N, C-alpha and C positions, 0 to 999 in steps of 0.2 A: 220541430217548431217550439215545443215546450222548453227544450234545452237552450235554444237561442234566446227565447224570451227571458228565461231564468238568468242566463249569463249577462244579458243587457241590464236586467234589474239590479244584479250585484254590482255591475260596473258603475251605473249612474248613482247608486247609493254610496259606494265607496268614494267616487269622485266628488260627491256633495259633502261627505263627512270629512275628508282629509283637510280642507282649508280651515276647519275649526281648530286644528292642532297648530300650535306655535312652532317655529323653527323655519330655517331657510332652505331646507332640502328641496331640490328642484322637483322631485316627484310628489311633493306636497304643494308647493307654491304654483306649479304649472296648472293646477285645477282652479286657481283663482280666475283664470282667463275665460274659459269657454262656458260661462254660466248660461247664456242664452242657448247655446248648442246642446248642453246637457239637458236643459229643460225640454227642448224640442225632442231629443232622443227619448226622454222619459215619456213624453206624450205619445210618441209613435209606439213605444213598447206597450203602454197602456192600451192603445187602440188594438194592438196585436192580441193582447189578452181578451179584450172584449169581443173580438171577432172570431177567435179560434179556440177558446177554452171554456170549461165549465166554471162559471163564477161562484158556484156554491162550494167548490173545493176549498178547504182551509188554506192550502198553499197558494192558491190563486188569490184569495182574499188578502192574504198577507202581502203578496207582491203588489196588489193594487194599492193597499195602504202605503207601502213604501214609496211607490211611484208618485202618489199624490203628495206625500211629504216632500219628496225630492223637488217636485214642481213648485210647491209652496215656498221652500227655502230659496230656490233660485229666483223665483219671482219677487220675493221679498228684497233680495239684493239688487235686482235690476230695476225694480219699479221706480225708485227715485230719479232714474235717468230716462224716464219716458215722459212724453207730453201730458200724461194723465196726472203726474205728480205736481206739487207746487214748485214754482221756480225759486231757487236759492238766490241767484243773482237777478235782481229786479231789472226790468226794461226801463230805459230812460223815459222820463216824462217831461223834464225840463232840460233839454240837451245843453251840456256845458262844453268845455274844451275837449275835443275828441282826440283819441290816439288809436291808430290802426296797427295791427301786428299780424304778420304771416309767419307761421312756423312750419318747417318741413324737414323730415328725414329724407335725404336725397337718394339713399342707397349708394354706397361708395362706388360700386361697379357700374352703376347706371351712367350712361353717357348722353342722356337727352337734356342737356343743359338748355338748349334753345326752347324746349317746351316749358321748362321752369321759368325761364326769363320772360316768356310770353305771359305766363300767369302773373308774374310780379309786375310786369308793365300794365296789365289789365287792372289789377287791384290796387297797385300803387301804394303799398303799405308804408307807414312811417318807420316801422321797425321790421327787420327781417332776420329771423333766427334759423340757421340751417345747421343740421347735424349730420354726422357720418361723411364729412367733407374732407377730402385729401387735397394735395396741391393741384391736381388736375382740375378739381372743382373750383378752387380759389382762382386759378388762371382763367377758367372758362367763364367766370362771372365778373371778370375785371371791368366789363362795360358798365356795371352797376356803380362803380366807385365814384363816378362824376356826380351821380344823383344822391349817393349816400356817403357824405364826406367823413362821417364819424363811424369808426369800425374797430372791432376786436376780432382779429383773424388768427385762428390757431388750427391750421390744417394738420391732419395726422393720417397715416396709412394703416391704422389699426381699427378703423370704423368708428372712432370716437372724436374725430376732428369737429371743430365748432367754429362757425362764422357768424358774426353779428354785424349787420349793416344798419345804420340809422341816419335819417335825415335830421333828426333832432340831436342837439348837442349831448354828449355823454360826459358826466362829471365823475372823476375818479374811477374809471373802469378798471376792473380787476379780474385777471384770469386766475382761477383757483383749482387746486387738486385736493378735494375734500377727503377722499378715502383712498383712492388709488393714484399712483404717480403718472399713469398714462390715460386717465379719464378726467378731462377738464370740465369745469363749469365757469360761468361768467356771472359776475355781480357788478352792477353799475347803477349810478343815478342817471336818470333821463330827464332832461330839462324841456318842459313844455314851452310853447311860445309866450305864455303869460309870465314865465319865470318860475312857476311852480315845478317841483321835482317829485319824481317817484322812483322807487327802487325796482330794478328789473333783475331777476335771477334766471339764468338759462341753465337747464340741466339735461344730461343724457347719461344716466347711470347704466352700468353693465347689467344685463338681464339674467334671470335663471335660464340655463340651456341644458337640456338633456343630452344633446350630442357632444357636449364638452364636460359633462358631469359638473356643471357650474351652478352653484346654489345662488340664492337671492340675498345672502348676507350683506354684501357690499352695496347692492342696490338699495336695500331697505335702510341701511345705515346712512347713505347719502341723503335719501329723502327725509329720514328722521332728523338728521343733523340740521338741514335747512329749516325744518319745522321748528326745532328748538331755537334756532337763531332768531326766528320771527316771533317767537312766543312773547306776548305782552307788548310788542312794539306797536306804535300808533301811526307810523309813517305810511303813506300810500305805497303799495307794493303789488307787483305782478310777478308770478313765477310761471315759467313756460318751458316747454320742451318735450322731447320724447322721454318719458319717465320709465319706459319698458315695464309699466305696471298699469293695471286697469283701474278705472275710477272707483270701483266698489271694493277693492281689496282692503284688507285690514291695515296694510301699510299706508295706503293713500288716505284712508279715513283717519288714521292716527295723525298723519301730516296735517290734514285739514283742521283737526281739533287743536293741535299744538299751535299752528300758525294763525288760526282764525280766518283763513282765506276762504273765499266763496268759489264754488264751481258753477260756471255758467251753463254746463251741460244739464244740471239738475232741473227737471221740469221742462226741458226742451228736446232731449233726444240723446241717443247713444253717441252719435257722430263718430262711429267706429272708423279708425284710420289705418288699421293693419289687419289683414293682409289685403292690399289693393287688388291683387290678381284673383282672389278666391272669395266670392261674395258670401258663401256660407260660413267661412272661417275668418271672421273679423271681430276685432276688439277695439275699444277706445284706449290707445296707448299714448297719443299725443295730446297734451293738456295745456290749458291756460287757467290759472287760478288768480284771483285778484282780491284786494282788500275792499272794505266797505266804501272806500272813497270813490269807487267806480260803479257805473251802471252799464248795462249792455245795450248797445245800439243794434248790432247784428253779429251773428255767429254763423259760420258756414264751413262745411267741408268742401274743399276745392277739387277740381277734376284730377284724374290720374295723369301723371306726367312721366311715367316710366319707372318710378320707384316702387318699392313694396309698401310704401306708406302714402296715404293721401295727405296733402297739406291742410292746415287749419288756418282760417282767417277770422279775426275778431276785431270789432270796433268797440271801444269802451269810451264812455263819456265820464270825464272827471268832474264829479259833483260832491265835493267834500262836505258841503252844508247839509246834504241829505243822507249822510252815512249812517245815522242812527236808525233810519227806516229799514235797514237790512240787518237780519239776524245772523251773526256769525255762528259757526258750529260750536256746540257746547263741549268744553273739555271734560274728561272723566278723571276721577281721582288718581288712577294708576298710570295715566298717559306719560308723564315725565319719567317715571321709573322704567316703564316699558321702552321708551326711546333711549334712555341711558343704557339699558341692557343690550339693545340692538347695536348701538354704536360701539359699546365695549367689546362685543363679540367680534365685530369687524376689525377692530384695532388690535385685538389680542393675537 
């Protein structure tokens, strides 16, 4: 038992320490994801020590201190995304012109299109962003086209296809390949009924994957590049999609500080979207960020429809007159240099 507890203590300590190191190696970045799970494992290990060992032993006391430190570090990262923390995106008080958005990673091999269509029909979003979509999915969703006359459709069979459906007019929609030639993103202006416009960016960068020895360099660069594009801009903006990154990672926090966009999860909950089939092994990978021009009407994780991701639904109220009441993330002195280094590494 002492050997097992010691091994678990070493594991959770290393898993907590590795994300402090910079670099895109998958065996470092993969530990950005399971912070809640690592904290729980540390708690269970601590309970094991308390129940089975002599707490007066120096080695046991050292292990207890390490485990408390692990839980403290993990809780510090997760806490802003719990209902106990302050909300970063304020709830609407004077509802203005609203816009609804549903985002979903469909899982390319999933064939439960009818279940997704039922969710779409029920929630009736203004904008629908679907990723991991191939030609089968595009064809299966053709019934949506009458309701969504404005579209950017780019199905692919490499799990990075992207479909955008909109009932609101799209102005100058653009399909982009920011870092990799086979990983698209979408950038467009969306026209609200009043004539006001906001910029929508849809992303689905490639994740770090141990099974393919795939690091996070390109993912981090795509996220950082979009952050730099938005830096200092004052136009209303929404960035959404499966970022293959958790909300509390160094990359996503850098993106927020560069872009100045708000995260509606903060102060509301984790809204973990992956993996839909394993309740214990879930992280928040699917995101919506917005500028200060918007306030939150509602945010929801929608039911399982056969994918390995849950969909996310959000309704935002366009209230530009109240934008100064929301505090954007504060940039740090080295943010721009760090983002440049990340992008340069991916392009080299």
